[in-house]
KOLDRENMI-752116 format. One record per residue (C-alpha): residue in one letter; x, y, z. Coordinates in steps of 0.02 Angstrom, whole numbers, padded with zeros to 5 digits, always signed. Layout:
AXYZ;...
# end
This chain:
M+04630+07152+02605;N+04484+07141+02736;P+04399+07301+02754;F+04328+07240+02917;S+04506+07229+03005;A+04519+07359+03128;E+04682+07435+03059;I+04581+07469+02890;W+04415+07549+02938;E+04487+07639+03084;R+04610+07720+02972;A+04467+07778+02853;G+04355+07813+02999;G+04485+07941+03070;R+04501+08035+02905;R+04306+08044+02896;R+04292+08090+03075;L+04412+08231+03046;A+04324+08294+02908;L+04167+08296+03003;L+04247+08403+03136;L+04300+08532+03019;L+04128+08528+02942;V+04043+08559+03095;T+04167+08674+03177;V+04213+08803+03055;P+04033+08849+02991;S+03985+08865+03179;L+04115+08987+03218;M+04078+09083+03081;S+03888+09084+03115;A+03930+09140+03288;Q+04030+09285+03235;I+03891+09342+03140;M+03770+09321+03268;Y+03883+09415+03387;S+03893+09566+03252;M+03704+09569+03242;L+03671+09583+03437;P+03644+09766+03493;A+03802+09850+03558;Q+03702+09943+03677;G+03635+09776+03758;L+03713+09666+03918;L+03898+09603+03862;G+03871+09450+03970;L+03695+09422+03910;N+03767+09437+03725;L+03901+09320+03749;L+03786+09191+03831;V+03669+09197+03674;V+03816+09180+03551;V+03901+09026+03654;L+03726+08940+03648;F+03690+08982+03484;A+03865+08907+03425;V+03836+08743+03525;L+03662+08722+03449;F+03712+08768+03273;S+03849+08642+03301;W+03726+08513+03364;I+03606+08525+03211;S+03756+08522+03095;V+03804+08349+03137;G+03631+08289+03087;F+03635+08389+02924;W+03818+08304+02870;S+03757+08142+02924;S+03630+08153+02803;V+03724+08227+02668;A+03852+08080+02692;G+03708+07954+02694;L+03640+08019+02534;A+03810+07991+02454;V+03819+07822+02512;L+03646+07776+02456;L+03685+07853+02289;R+03842+07750+02264;R+03821+07579+02195;Y+03967+07509+02287;D+04022+07521+02486;R+04162+07419+02521;F+04111+07436+02712;K+03936+07362+02683;V+03922+07215+02809;T+03815+07104+02696;L+03919+07138+02538;N+03956+06980+02451;L+03871+06861+02572;G+03800+06760+02408;E+03639+06648+02443;L+03555+06642+02604;A+03626+06492+02700;V+03648+06467+02884;P+03794+06363+02935;D+03768+06200+03032;G+03852+06167+03206;F+03780+06293+03307;K+03619+06382+03344;T+03560+06559+03378;A+03452+06622+03517;L+03305+06741+03489;L+03271+06829+03646;F+03103+06915+03683;P+03119+07011+03850;V+02941+07056+03924;Y+02879+07158+04067;H+02694+07167+04093;E+02654+07150+03907;D+02491+07125+03810;M+02545+06935+03773;D+02441+06923+03624;K+02531+07039+03528;V+02702+06974+03596;T+02662+06786+03538;E+02597+06850+03368;G+02759+06956+03342;I+02853+06790+03390;R+02742+06666+03287;A+02761+06799+03135;T+02951+06787+03157;L+02959+06604+03163;L+02844+06578+03012;S+02958+06689+02917;L+03101+06584+02963;R+02999+06429+02918;A+02977+06502+02748;R+03161+06513+02715;G+03191+06337+02780;I+03316+06398+02923;E+03189+06376+03079;H+03303+06240+03153;H+03451+06357+03162;F+03357+06455+03298;D+03287+06428+03473;T+03173+06562+03549;F+03155+06632+03721;I+03037+06725+03815;L+03117+06804+03968;S+03000+06868+04097;D+03036+07010+04215;S+02849+07033+04262;T+02800+07066+04446;N+02617+07067+04426;P+02546+06890+04465;D+02411+06904+04328;A+02544+06946+04208;W+02631+06784+04263;V+02494+06675+04240;T+02444+06746+04065;E+02619+06737+04008;E+02631+06550+04055;E+02461+06520+03953;A+02535+06625+03801;W+02689+06525+03793;F+02607+06357+03808;G+02471+06405+03685;L+02600+06460+03557;C+02693+06301+03577;Q+02539+06196+03554;R+02474+06289+03403;E+02642+06303+03299;K+02712+06141+03379;L+02859+06228+03461;F+02903+06120+03620;G+03089+06097+03632;R+03119+06256+03522;L+03026+06398+03607;F+03052+06423+03805;Y+02980+06518+03936;R+03080+06588+04089;R+03018+06717+04226;R+03144+06787+04358;K+03096+06803+04534;S+03195+06965+04542;N+03205+07096+04414;L+03361+07159+04459;K+03454+07271+04334;R+03295+07268+04225;K+03309+07222+04044;S+03509+07213+04043;G+03498+07098+04205;N+03371+06992+04112;I+03502+06961+03962;A+03628+06933+04090;D+03531+06809+04171;F+03495+06709+04002;C+03682+06711+03968;R+03725+06641+04131;R+03602+06500+04116;W+03603+06458+03929;G+03738+06567+03850;A+03862+06427+03832;D+03733+06335+03717;Y+03732+06461+03586;K+03851+06559+03478;Y+03744+06709+03438;M+03591+06789+03524;I+03480+06910+03440;V+03390+07034+03555;F+03214+07104+03525;D+03100+07213+03608;A+02923+07147+03653;D+02847+07237+03496;S+02979+07182+03384;I+02960+07089+03230;M+03099+07027+03110;A+03100+06939+02943;G+03178+06775+02928;E+03290+06839+02774;A+03353+06976+02897;L+03403+06858+03035;G+03483+06736+02915;R+03585+06868+02831;M+03638+06930+03012;V+03695+06758+03053;Q+03790+06756+02891;A+03879+06926+02910;M+03932+06868+03105;E+04008+06697+03021;A+04096+06808+02876;H+04164+06937+02997;P+04223+06853+03160;E+04290+07038+03203;I+04111+07108+03231;G+04051+07081+03407;I+03879+07168+03391;L+03785+07189+03220;Q+03637+07324+03238;S+03498+07315+03113;P+03396+07480+03076;P+03211+07446+03140;K+03079+07525+03043;V+02911+07578+03126;V+02759+07484+03074;M+02573+07458+03124;S+02551+07634+03180;R+02360+07699+03183;T+02358+07860+03301;L+02401+08022+03202;L+02558+08045+03303;A+02626+07872+03272;R+02596+07888+03084;L+02700+08038+03084;Q+02834+07949+03167;Q+02823+07802+03063;F+02821+07907+02897;S+02971+08003+02952;N+03063+07841+03009;H+03030+07761+02829;L+03070+07923+02733;Y+03210+08000+02819;G+03280+07860+02922;P+03374+07764+02774;I+03482+07912+02742;F+03527+07955+02919;A+03570+07773+02961;A+03679+07768+02810;G+03753+07923+02860;L+03787+07853+03033;H+03874+07705+02956;F+03979+07824+02853;W+04056+07913+03005;Q+04057+07775+03137;L+04099+07610+03027;G+04142+07477+03161;D+04117+07606+03315;A+03930+07603+03297;Q+03801+07612+03425;F+03700+07463+03486;W+03515+07519+03516;G+03456+07369+03637;H+03363+07269+03511;N+03344+07201+03334;A+03530+07164+03345;I+03642+07014+03344;I+03770+06982+03461;R+03925+06876+03482;I+03895+06788+03653;E+04057+06734+03706;P+04144+06908+03707;F+03980+06987+03772;I+03988+06874+03926;K+04170+06898+03953;H+04177+07088+03926;C+04019+07180+03922;Q+03963+07154+04109;L+03899+07317+04166;P+03969+07416+04313;K+03877+07482+04443;L+03908+07673+04454;P+03966+07753+04605;G+03839+07854+04718;R+03647+07850+04729;A+03510+07853+04583;P+03475+07947+04467;L+03660+07977+04408;G+03724+07825+04506;G+03689+07651+04535;E+03615+07528+04403;I+03649+07583+04224;L+03475+07599+04133;S+03533+07649+03963;H+03628+07496+03950;D+03650+07466+03762;F+03771+07619+03729;V+03892+07547+03867;E+03881+07371+03800;S+03936+07438+03641;A+04084+07540+03706;L+04139+07386+03810;M+04123+07271+03663;R+04222+07398+03559;R+04357+07402+03704;A+04376+07213+03705;G+04436+07224+03518;Y+04270+07175+03423;G+04187+07294+03293;V+04015+07362+03316;W+03924+07392+03158;L+03759+07459+03092;A+03684+07352+02946;Y+03607+07501+02862;E+03555+07417+02709;L+03479+07265+02789;G+03284+07272+02786;G+03153+07172+02870;S+03180+07233+03042;Y+03017+07308+03132;E+02964+07391+03280;Q+02818+07487+03344;S+02815+07669+03425;P+02726+07749+03571;P+02540+07803+03512;N+02532+07964+03597;L+02624+08101+03653;I+02621+08070+03840;D+02679+07896+03816;E+02819+07961+03707;L+02872+08084+03840;A+02860+07944+03980;R+02985+07840+03875;D+03096+08001+03847;R+03093+08021+04042;R+03176+07839+04068;W+03299+07878+03916;C+03348+08050+03980;Q+03401+07983+04155;G+03488+07830+04072;N+03593+07944+03944;L+03643+08076+04079;Q+03706+07933+04184;H+03834+07914+04040;S+03919+08073+04091;R+03986+07971+04237;L+04068+07860+04099;I+04151+07979+03974;F+04322+07964+04042;T+04309+07785+04079;Q+04494+07700+04031;G+04503+07600+03880;F+04351+07675+03801;F+04373+07736+03615;P+04363+07921+03576;T+04201+07877+03462;H+04109+07803+03592;R+04161+07949+03722;A+04085+08067+03585;L+03924+07946+03563;F+03900+07967+03761;I+03900+08147+03742;N+03789+08153+03577;G+03668+08040+03706;I+03672+08169+03834;M+03646+08308+03701;S+03498+08230+03632;Y+03410+08285+03786;G+03534+08421+03852;S+03507+08513+03684;A+03327+08541+03742;L+03381+08637+03891;L+03511+08735+03782;W+03377+08774+03666;L+03261+08841+03813;F+03407+08934+03883;F+03445+09023+03714;L+03270+09073+03678;V+03238+09134+03859;A+03413+09230+03872;S+03366+09295+03686;S+03203+09358+03755;V+03276+09438+03903;Q+03408+09524+03793;A+03249+09600+03695;L+03160+09660+03836;S+03336+09729+03905;L+03339+09850+03767;L+03176+09931+03828;F+03265+09991+03992;I+03432+10033+03927;T+03460+10223+03884;P+03551+10218+03714;D+03727+10290+03723;Y+03762+10370+03547;F+03935+10434+03612;P+04004+10276+03689;S+04185+10349+03688;G+04136+10480+03818;A+04225+10623+03710;P+04113+10757+03626;S+04079+10714+03449;L+03983+10796+03304;F+03952+10619+03236;P+03855+10503+03359;E+03868+10310+03338;W+03690+10249+03279;P+03639+10068+03307;Q+03677+09968+03149;Y+03570+09842+03079;F+03636+09701+02945;P+03487+09617+02855;T+03595+09531+02725;W+03693+09445+02879;A+03534+09415+02972;L+03448+09325+02814;T+03601+09220+02792;L+03620+09162+02968;L+03429+09115+02955;S+03426+09030+02784;S+03583+08936+02834;T+03509+08868+03000;A+03339+08834+02906;A+03451+08736+02771;L+03525+08623+02901;L+03347+08582+02970;F+03255+08554+02814;L+03376+08503+02676;P+03393+08325+02752;K+03193+08308+02721;L+03226+08361+02532;M+03369+08256+02511;A+03264+08110+02564;I+03119+08157+02440;V+03247+08177+02288;L+03328+08009+02336;V+03169+07914+02338;T+03090+07993+02190;A+03269+07961+02094;K+03253+07767+02149;G+03065+07755+02093;G+03008+07728+02267;A+02884+07865+02279;R+02740+07755+02235;A+02773+07656+02403;F+02742+07831+02485;G+02578+07873+02396;G+02659+07955+02249;V+02770+08106+02229;F+02623+08234+02270;R+02552+08151+02413;M+02734+08112+02480;I+02788+08296+02470;L+02611+08346+02546;S+02649+08230+02692;V+02812+08302+02714;L+02737+08475+02720;L+02607+08427+02851;E+02740+08323+02948;V+02847+08480+02962;V+02694+08594+03021;V+02649+08466+03159;S+02824+08435+03208;T+02859+08621+03221;F+02711+08640+03353;L+02771+08489+03448;A+02947+08539+03463;P+02927+08658+03598;V+02818+08538+03695;R+02970+08406+03685;M+03086+08550+03727;I+03003+08601+03886;F+02991+08426+03949;H+03161+08373+03909;S+03214+08512+03982;F+03115+08475+04142;F+03182+08295+04126;V+03367+08338+04126;L+03340+08476+04272;T+03253+08344+04389;T+03374+08212+04353;I+03514+08322+04395;L+03425+08380+04562;G+03406+08207+04612;A+03225+08143+04536;K+03234+07957+04505;V+03123+07874+04375;G+03017+07704+04398;W+03018+07557+04281;N+02841+07554+04212;A+02776+07437+04075;Q+02764+07529+03914;N+02602+07579+03853;R+02568+07484+03670;D+02383+07520+03672;D+02310+07633+03550;S+02177+07709+03647;G+02168+07905+03637;T+02236+08039+03768;R+02081+08100+03871;W+02062+08289+03889;V+02086+08268+04073;E+02251+08175+04059;A+02312+08299+03930;F+02276+08434+04047;R+02359+08349+04205;C+02513+08333+04095;H+02518+08494+04000;W+02443+08628+04087;W+02593+08705+04157;G+02673+08703+03991;A+02525+08791+03927;A+02527+08918+04050;F+02710+08956+04034;G+02682+08982+03842;L+02541+09093+03864;V+02636+09203+03994;W+02798+09208+03895;G+02697+09250+03724;A+02591+09396+03816;L+02751+09473+03894;M+02850+09478+03714;L+02700+09529+03622;F+02663+09678+03751;F+02843+09724+03758;S+02930+09674+03606;P+02794+09637+03455;G+02940+09619+03337;F+03028+09482+03427;F+02862+09413+03466;I+02836+09367+03288;W+03003+09264+03278;L+02962+09173+03442;S+02773+09149+03404;P+02788+08965+03340;V+02877+08915+03501;T+02745+09006+03615;A+02598+08945+03506;G+02655+08765+03517;L+02669+08776+03706;A+02496+08871+03734;L+02413+08730+03609;S+02491+08585+03706;I+02340+08521+03776;P+02234+08507+03619;L+02397+08451+03528;S+02417+08312+03638;V+02237+08243+03609;W+02207+08275+03434;T+02374+08184+03385;S+02320+08038+03486;R+02170+08009+03395;I+02156+07852+03281;S+02017+07935+03189;L+02133+08066+03124;G+02271+07939+03075;R+02136+07834+02984;A+02087+07991+02896;A+02258+08025+02855;R+02281+07861+02784;K+02114+07856+02682;A+02183+08020+02605;G+02344+07931+02561;L+02452+08048+02674;F+02597+07981+02780;L+02581+07811+02687;T+02741+07696+02712;P+02803+07549+02604;P+02750+07410+02736;E+02577+07494+02706;T+02562+07503+02524;S+02644+07323+02493;P+02641+07243+02670;P+02787+07118+02695;R+02736+06938+02737;E+02797+06957+02919;I+02676+07089+02943;F+02535+07012+02856;D+02550+06859+02968;Y+02564+06963+03131;Q+02396+07057+03084;K+02301+06924+03031;G+02347+06822+03174;L+02303+06950+03308;R+02122+06961+03220;E+02092+06798+03236;R+02149+06785+03416;Q+02035+06949+03450;K+01893+06864+03376;E+01906+06716+03512;D+01771+06708+03647;P+01853+06756+03812;S+01858+06616+03927;A+01698+06569+04030;F+01791+06578+04189;A+01894+06733+04185;V+01959+06857+04068;R+02143+06848+04030;S+02182+06999+04138;R+02129+06901+04292;G+02274+06771+04276;F+02276+06729+04457;A+02086+06688+04448;R+02116+06587+04305;A+02263+06484+04390;V+02139+06439+04527;V+01988+06402+04436;H+02040+06335+04260;P+02107+06149+04289;G+02211+06162+04122;V+02292+06340+04179;L+02313+06263+04369;A+02401+06105+04296;L+02526+06206+04194;H+02567+06332+04321;S+02597+06207+04452;L+02714+06107+04330;L+02811+06273+04286;A+02810+06341+04470;A+02852+06193+04561;N+02946+06241+04727;K+03039+06108+04815;R+03095+06227+04969;R+03023+06176+05121;R+02906+06299+05201;T+02904+06326+05386;P+02744+06287+05489;L+02727+06478+05526;R+02725+06500+05335;N+02600+06367+05299;E+02482+06449+05431;W+02489+06620+05336;L+02453+06534+05175;N+02313+06440+05239;D+02241+06616+05313;L+02263+06689+05136;M+02170+06545+05058;E+02033+06567+05181;K+02018+06759+05145;A+02022+06731+04954;L+01870+06616+04985;A+01774+06727+05092;K+01813+06904+04994;G+01861+06835+04808;P+02039+06864+04712;E+02032+07062+04713;A+02047+07049+04898;L+02226+06976+04887;S+02371+07095+04858;S+02488+07056+04752;K+02617+06999+04879;E+02479+06867+04940;K+02441+06814+04753;H+02629+06781+04731;A+02636+06682+04896;L+02497+06569+04828;L+02567+06548+04660;N+02728+06485+04725;A+02638+06355+04832;P+02555+06232+04704;D+02488+06131+04859;F+02393+06261+04929;L+02327+06328+04755;A+02258+06159+04714;E+02162+06162+04875;L+02092+06334+04848;H+02046+06258+04675;R+01945+06121+04753;K+01864+06236+04868;V+01826+06372+04750;W+01720+06251+04636;S+01613+06209+04780;L+01569+06410+04807;E+01392+06469+04778;G+01312+06626+04746;R+01404+06796+04749;K+01563+06709+04823;A+01571+06604+04664;A+01537+06746+04538;K+01695+06840+04615;W+01787+06694+04539;G+01703+06708+04378;L+01581+06551+04415;G+01396+06529+04427;
# end
């Protein structure tokens, strides 16, 4: 029988999820009972109950991650998994008769990095002999006029270098409605009928030709699958924080991904990139609704990927995670501030899913995944409430007079406060086990399979894990307080903007760190000082939290340093397999990027001044005029305005024009050509403003 038939895997998935529910619920209830028994009877009843409830929820939350790791370890140790998507595919062979579209959405990106990632991916396809089965699209949502011109140059240059005309396409939307999801939807409306599948990338994604071919093979072998997600591996990290994330992703990621597969099967999540999608049902069933009400919890959906996977599943197609598939890569934020900025957007998007939990037709697993996504940020607020409530409870004991005769009747034998050290140690050790045993399981698995050498050897791998635990312990309170802030401000109505993701490895400056973290550091210092003064015993338990907050400014700066990341790599710490044995795709990307960076900058203008290049450089002007041909008739009033803009640019230079004014001239090739002729007749300082002279 076909294991990918819904009636087969749904039955297996139901049994597994019931087991997970019991494994999470029963220990959590037992732990909550132990916690309640350890709380002082003289304390405030309401506060005690709040602490216990919060502890039970949080214990359940970390239990899910633990049991996912246990399941993942079991899956990876077994030699056979009938639900493995790539099982029995045979030799790599992509069928003829259709093409797959590779989509690279961009928004104000470094186009040298984007095009080199595309080039490395296409070279890998060429090496496998399957390049002709794929077309590639650069889909721009950029609103910056300089970025617009730079993207056109980058596309044309890559087409020239690799002879990709007719197979690599560029399209820029005039309106970036619905952001990335709208970008993909626009592609589907224009060209979706020409392709059977699309593989969505992020701007910093790279994929191996083998992986792309296998994904197409798997979709052909299993027509029941609507979305197949690959597990991306973080690569090419240089700062200390990014290297820590990269190391964790490679060492712990495989176990966690296999565990997710074990519990979810065909109810998996789509993460928005490095995944293949069956276009026909996606167009038919996955159109995103507009949530009622205003942003941030209403309006356009930000975190579209979870919703699209739920819609695809509702339509009767499976959504699977190919946990065993390699050759899928991405990059991570280089510093803590950029990571938090990204989390701010994700937080609002995930909280929007609270409006979709009870949507008609969604499967229970996807409702649970919505809750899981909300908890990925909401749990931080619960942790903060738990720690604050525990602190208040500890302080309250200082102001409550002990009652040794609570029954009210005279007695010769008072009821002394009781403490159960065995239960306390049991609770502490069980919580620690849930947090740290998955790391130990990953070490054992890698060592047992002979993969420790790729992480620098057993000793360096273990030392890297210990150091990662220390740094993560100090950073966890910082993330907790920021995520709590994000949740609260989103609930209160604060909206988030859509900014380009920073992929620059330049370190965080002290002034930037102070501006971002001063309030969290002050909160940690005040909190810690209060507990040290009033309850020194509780302060010891709380010190890792308050210390992380108090040190957040230097931690943010130090972990953003490339020099520390380089020193760690030189010492053999936080190494990963793509570093010790670089795959061809990463080698080609890095080599190509180095060659691009060695090129002399243009004599006319640097790439960041794309508008000026379109005016000054004849080749760039010709390319842009061809791509931006606008046949709409203009009114005399608009022509007069464009003429005034041209005179303003000639008199004051390109920097005097606003973004709107640059857009207007870029959309009028005839005026742009006239401006080109007049700029070349300028002299002196006016010419220098355009990079001439």
